C-alpha positions as CSV (number, residue, x, y, z in Angstrom):
1,X,-9.7,68.3,-24.7
2,X,-9.0,66.4,-21.5
3,X,-6.0,64.1,-21.5
4,X,-6.9,60.3,-21.4
5,X,-5.3,58.5,-18.4
6,X,-4.5,54.9,-18.5
7,X,-3.7,52.7,-15.5
8,X,-0.1,52.9,-14.5
9,X,2.2,49.9,-14.2
10,X,5.3,50.4,-12.1
11,X,8.5,48.9,-13.5
12,X,11.8,48.4,-11.7
13,X,14.6,51.0,-12.0
14,X,16.7,48.4,-13.8
15,X,14.1,48.0,-16.6
16,X,13.5,51.6,-17.3
17,X,14.7,53.0,-20.6
18,X,15.6,56.3,-22.1
19,X,12.3,56.3,-24.0
20,X,10.1,56.2,-20.9
21,X,7.8,59.2,-21.3
22,X,6.8,59.5,-17.6
23,X,9.5,57.8,-15.6
24,X,7.5,55.2,-13.7
25,X,4.7,54.7,-16.3
26,X,4.6,52.2,-19.1
27,X,3.8,53.6,-22.6
28,X,0.4,53.0,-24.0
29,X,1.6,50.7,-26.9
30,X,3.4,48.3,-24.5
31,X,0.4,48.3,-22.1
32,X,-1.9,47.2,-24.9
33,X,0.5,44.5,-26.1
34,X,0.6,42.9,-22.7
35,X,-3.2,42.9,-22.6
36,X,-3.3,41.2,-25.9
37,X,-0.8,38.5,-24.9
38,X,-2.7,37.8,-21.6
39,X,-6.0,37.5,-23.6
40,X,-4.5,35.1,-26.1
41,X,-3.0,32.9,-23.4
42,X,-6.5,32.9,-21.6
43,X,-8.5,31.9,-24.6
44,X,-6.1,29.2,-25.6
45,X,-6.3,27.7,-22.1
46,X,-10.0,27.6,-22.2
47,X,-10.0,25.9,-25.6
48,X,-7.6,23.2,-24.3
49,X,-9.6,22.6,-21.1
50,X,-12.9,22.3,-23.1
51,X,-11.3,19.9,-25.6
52,X,-9.9,17.8,-22.8
53,X,-13.3,17.6,-21.0
54,X,-14.9,16.5,-24.2
55,X,-12.4,13.8,-24.8
56,X,-12.7,12.5,-21.2
57,X,-16.5,12.5,-21.1
58,X,-16.9,11.0,-24.6
59,X,-14.8,7.8,-24.2
60,X,-12.6,7.3,-21.2
61,X,-11.4,4.0,-22.7
62,X,-9.9,5.9,-25.7
63,X,-8.3,8.4,-23.5
64,X,-6.3,5.8,-21.4
65,X,-6.5,2.9,-23.8
66,X,-6.1,0.2,-21.2
67,X,-7.9,-1.6,-18.4
68,X,-11.6,-2.2,-17.7
69,X,-14.1,-1.1,-15.1
70,X,-13.8,-3.2,-11.9
71,X,-16.6,-5.6,-11.2
72,X,-18.7,-5.4,-8.0
73,X,-17.0,-8.6,-6.7
74,X,-13.5,-7.2,-7.3
75,X,-14.3,-4.0,-5.5
76,X,-15.7,-5.9,-2.6
77,X,-12.4,-7.8,-2.1
78,X,-10.6,-4.5,-1.5
79,X,-13.4,-2.4,0.2
80,X,-12.3,-3.5,3.6
81,X,-11.7,-1.4,6.6
82,X,-12.1,-1.8,10.3
83,X,-12.9,1.1,12.6
84,X,-11.6,1.6,16.1
85,X,-15.0,0.5,17.6
86,X,-14.9,-2.7,15.6
87,X,-17.2,-1.7,12.9
88,X,-16.3,-3.6,9.8
89,X,-14.8,-6.7,11.5
90,X,-15.8,-9.8,9.5
91,X,-16.9,-13.2,10.8
92,X,-14.1,-15.6,11.7
93,X,-11.8,-16.5,14.5
94,X,-8.1,-17.4,15.2
95,X,-6.0,-18.6,18.1
96,X,-2.6,-17.7,19.4
97,X,-1.2,-21.1,18.4
98,X,-2.5,-20.7,14.8
99,X,-1.0,-17.2,14.7
100,X,2.4,-18.4,15.8
101,X,2.6,-20.9,12.8
102,X,1.4,-18.2,10.4
103,X,3.8,-15.6,11.7
104,X,6.8,-17.9,11.2
105,X,5.8,-18.6,7.7
106,X,4.6,-15.1,6.5
107,X,5.9,-12.4,8.8
108,X,9.2,-13.4,10.6
109,X,11.4,-12.7,7.7
110,X,10.6,-9.0,7.8
111,X,9.8,-8.4,11.5
112,X,12.1,-11.0,13.2
113,X,11.4,-13.9,15.4
114,X,8.9,-13.0,18.1
115,X,8.4,-9.7,16.6
116,X,11.9,-8.3,17.0
117,X,15.2,-8.0,15.2
118,X,13.8,-8.2,11.6
119,X,14.7,-5.9,8.7
120,X,11.4,-4.0,9.2
121,X,9.6,-2.4,12.1
122,X,9.7,-3.9,15.6
123,X,6.2,-5.1,16.6
124,X,6.7,-6.1,20.2
125,X,7.5,-3.8,23.2
126,X,10.3,-4.6,25.5
127,X,9.6,-5.5,29.1
128,X,8.5,-2.4,30.9
129,X,8.7,-0.2,27.8
130,X,6.4,2.7,28.2
131,X,4.6,5.1,25.9
132,X,7.2,7.1,23.9
133,X,7.3,10.8,24.9
134,X,7.2,13.6,22.5
135,X,10.6,14.8,23.5
136,X,12.2,11.5,22.4
137,X,13.2,11.5,18.8
138,X,13.1,7.7,18.2
139,X,10.7,7.5,15.2
140,X,9.0,4.1,14.9
141,X,11.9,2.3,16.6
142,X,10.1,2.8,20.0
143,X,6.5,2.8,18.8
144,X,5.2,-0.8,18.9
145,X,1.9,-2.5,19.1
146,X,2.3,-3.1,22.9
147,X,3.3,0.5,24.0
148,X,1.8,2.8,21.2
149,X,-1.2,1.4,19.4
150,X,-4.5,2.7,21.0
151,X,-6.8,0.1,19.4
152,X,-6.5,-3.7,18.9
153,X,-8.9,-3.4,15.9
154,X,-6.4,-1.3,14.2
155,X,-4.1,-4.2,14.2
156,X,-6.6,-6.4,12.4
157,X,-7.4,-3.6,9.9
158,X,-3.7,-3.1,9.0
159,X,-2.8,-6.7,8.7
160,X,-6.0,-7.4,6.6
161,X,-5.2,-4.8,4.0
162,X,-1.5,-4.3,3.9
163,X,0.2,-7.6,4.9
164,X,2.2,-9.5,4.1
165,X,4.2,-6.8,2.1
166,X,4.7,-9.1,-0.9
167,X,1.1,-10.2,-1.1
168,X,-1.3,-7.8,0.6
169,X,-4.8,-8.9,0.9
170,X,-3.9,-12.5,0.5
171,X,-4.7,-13.5,4.1
172,X,-8.0,-15.0,5.1
173,X,-10.2,-13.5,7.7
174,X,-9.4,-16.4,10.1
175,X,-5.6,-16.0,9.5
176,X,-5.7,-12.3,10.3
177,X,-7.6,-13.1,13.5
178,X,-4.9,-15.6,14.4
179,X,-2.0,-13.2,13.7
180,X,-3.7,-10.6,15.7
181,X,-4.0,-12.9,18.6
182,X,-0.4,-14.0,18.4
183,X,1.0,-10.4,18.2
184,X,-1.2,-9.3,21.1
185,X,0.0,-12.3,23.1
186,X,3.7,-11.5,22.4
187,X,3.0,-8.0,23.8
188,X,1.4,-9.5,26.9
189,X,-2.0,-8.1,26.2
190,X,-3.9,-11.4,25.9
191,X,-3.3,-14.9,27.3
192,X,-1.8,-17.7,25.2
193,X,-5.1,-19.7,25.2
194,X,-7.3,-17.0,23.7
195,X,-9.2,-17.3,20.4
196,X,-10.0,-13.9,18.8
197,X,-13.3,-13.1,17.0
198,X,-15.1,-9.9,16.1
199,X,-16.7,-9.8,19.5
200,X,-13.6,-10.4,21.6
201,X,-11.2,-8.3,19.6
202,X,-13.1,-5.1,19.9
203,X,-13.3,-5.4,23.7
204,X,-9.5,-5.5,24.2
205,X,-8.2,-2.4,25.8
206,X,-4.6,-1.5,24.7
207,X,-2.0,-0.2,27.1
208,X,-1.8,3.1,25.1
209,X,-5.5,3.6,24.8
210,X,-5.7,6.6,27.2
211,X,-2.7,8.2,25.6
212,X,-4.7,9.5,22.7
213,X,-7.7,11.8,22.6
214,X,-10.1,12.6,19.8
215,X,-9.6,16.1,18.3
216,X,-13.1,17.5,18.6
217,X,-12.2,21.2,18.7
218,X,-14.7,23.3,16.9
219,X,-12.1,25.5,15.5
220,X,-10.4,22.6,13.7
221,X,-9.5,24.4,10.6
222,X,-7.9,27.2,12.5
223,X,-5.7,25.1,14.7
224,X,-4.6,22.9,11.9
């Protein structure tokens, strides 16, 4: 009768015992026990996953036991984003003078008077401050609206959704236009008599606009 051969599993020298029949091969009994353990773990995992899916699909309210579905109007208030080309900019307008008053009341505590010297990031570039080079390890200390941001529309988008830090989303569309106008004025990008709107904001060319290029390489997944 031919000898039945089972797959061999190599075990480290430190784990070999005197009872090993073939030196580097596990005994049949131990091999079967390992298979049985793996099978038990596999089936119990499937059972848990199936039960969890049933619970989730049957009644999500019971699963979490709090909250309610957001209404269309509530989602609309947060579903706000502005693209670099100006897509998404809402109706409204704001002047530099209006922005100066708002900034003093809602922004200066964190970002400092005139956009400098606050406890949070500096917003205004220094006189003659150029685009930060890659070899300079300065973080966001030298990356300001005036010397680093490539699109003015991004300024509106960020303020609209994220500022002020203690009450994000509380500013009106007009207030965000006014703050954008004031910050762009402080960075010497627009004059002090400008009133920004959707049509004028998207036409502003930032000093750092040409420092960025779209990553349109076809082999995107390979280079990243």
